[in-house]
C-alpha positions in Angstrom: -3.9 20.3 -9.9 -3.9 16.4 -8.7 -5.9 15.3 -5.9 -3.9 12.9 -3.5 -5.8 10.6 -1.3 -4.5 10.0 1.9 -6.3 7.6 4.5 -4.8 6.9 7.9 -5.5 3.2 8.7 -5.2 1.0 12.0 -2.9 -1.8 11.6 -2.3 -4.6 14.1 1.2 -5.9 14.2 1.6 -9.6 14.2 4.0 -10.4 16.8 5.1 -13.5 19.0 3.2 -11.7 21.9 -0.5 -12.9 22.4 -1.8 -9.3 22.1 -1.2 -7.8 18.6 -0.4 -4.2 19.1 -1.9 -1.2 17.1 0.3 0.8 15.1 -0.6 3.8 13.1 -0.4 3.8 9.1 -1.6 5.7 6.3 -2.1 4.7 2.8 -1.7 7.1 -0.3 -2.7 7.4 -3.5 -1.6 9.9 -6.2 -3.5 9.7 -9.6 -0.2 11.0 -11.3 1.3 7.3 -10.2 -2.0 5.9 -11.0 -0.6 2.0 -10.7 1.0 2.6 -7.4 -0.2 2.8 -3.5 2.2 3.6 -0.8 1.7 2.5 2.8 3.9 4.4 5.2 4.7 3.8 9.0 5.6 6.6 11.1 9.0 6.5 12.9 7.7 5.4 16.3 6.1 2.3 14.8 9.3 1.0 13.2 12.4 -0.9 14.6 14.7 1.6 12.8 12.9 4.8 14.3 12.8 6.1 11.1 9.6 6.5 8.5 9.2 3.6 6.5 7.0 3.4 3.0 6.2 0.7 0.9 4.9 1.3 -2.5 3.3 -1.5 -4.1 0.4 -2.1 -7.1 -2.8 -1.0 -6.3 -4.2 -4.2 -8.0 -2.5 -5.9 -5.2 -4.9 -4.6 -2.7 -7.9 -5.0 -5.0 -7.0 -8.7 -5.3 -5.9 -9.1 -2.0 -9.3 -8.4 -0.6 -10.6 -11.6 -2.2 -7.3 -13.9 -2.4 -3.9 -14.4 -1.5 -1.6 -12.6 -3.9 1.9 -11.3 -4.4 4.9 -13.1 -4.3 7.6 -10.6 -4.0 8.1 -8.2 -1.3 4.8 -7.5 -0.5 2.0 -10.0 -0.1 -1.9 -9.4 0.8 -4.2 -12.1 1.6 -7.6 -12.2 3.1 -8.0 -13.1 6.9 -11.6 -14.0 8.1 -14.7 -11.9 7.4 -13.0 -8.4 8.3 -9.3 -8.6 7.8 -6.7 -8.6 5.5 -3.0 -9.4 6.0 -0.3 -7.3 4.8 3.1 -9.0 4.5 6.2 -6.7 4.0 9.4 -8.8 3.2 12.8 -7.0 3.4 16.3 -8.0 3.9 16.2 -7.2 7.5 13.0 -9.5 8.1 9.3 -9.8 7.8 6.4 -7.2 9.0 2.8 -8.9 8.9 0.1 -6.3 9.8 -3.7 -7.0 9.8 -5.8 -4.2 8.4 -9.7 -3.9 8.5 -10.9 -4.8 5.1 -13.5 -2.0 5.4 -10.8 0.4 5.5 -9.2 -0.9 2.7 -12.6 -1.0 0.7 -13.2 2.7 1.5 -9.4 3.7 0.3 -9.7 1.5 -2.9 -13.1 3.2 -3.6 -11.8 6.6 -3.2 -9.1 6.0 -5.6 -11.1 4.3 -8.2 -13.1 7.6 -8.2 -10.2 9.2 -9.2 -8.8 6.9 -11.4 -10.8 3.7 -12.7 -9.3 0.3 -12.5 -8.2 -0.6 -15.8 -7.6 2.9 -16.9 -4.5 4.0 -15.4 -2.7 4.1 -18.4 -4.9 7.0 -19.4 -3.5 8.8 -16.4 0.3 8.5 -16.8 2.2 11.3 -18.1 4.7 9.4 -20.6 6.7 12.3 -21.4 7.6 12.9 -17.9 8.2 9.2 -17.2 10.8 8.9 -20.2 12.3 12.2 -19.2 13.3 10.8 -15.8 14.3 7.4 -17.3 16.7 9.5 -19.5 18.0 11.6 -16.8 18.6 8.7 -14.8 20.7 7.1 -17.3 22.9 9.9 -17.9 
């Protein structure tokens, strides 16, 4: 049985308004997908009114605590002493949220207790992944 980590976080949406509203979000880590982290925003917090889930590399969060990283759909950078900025780029637009660095560190600490950084490859089920690729190719 695999332990999945799910941690709610308080995200502050950066908008044109002077006050940044808090929106609920949750970070997810499943050791069956050892390189990936998911961040989910529930329907009431999104413009489309549906749950939105972004999947990106765990390493992006680890590195983004210390320096700006990412040049694709998800970008992460430190902001001041206790915040981290996550940018989510989509064809519909860009969402920018602030998250407390301490919350991200706690989450990442929990994930590394399950799967150490640099040892993710030992937790991949290559037979299953190959079967999924072959199924999709047919």
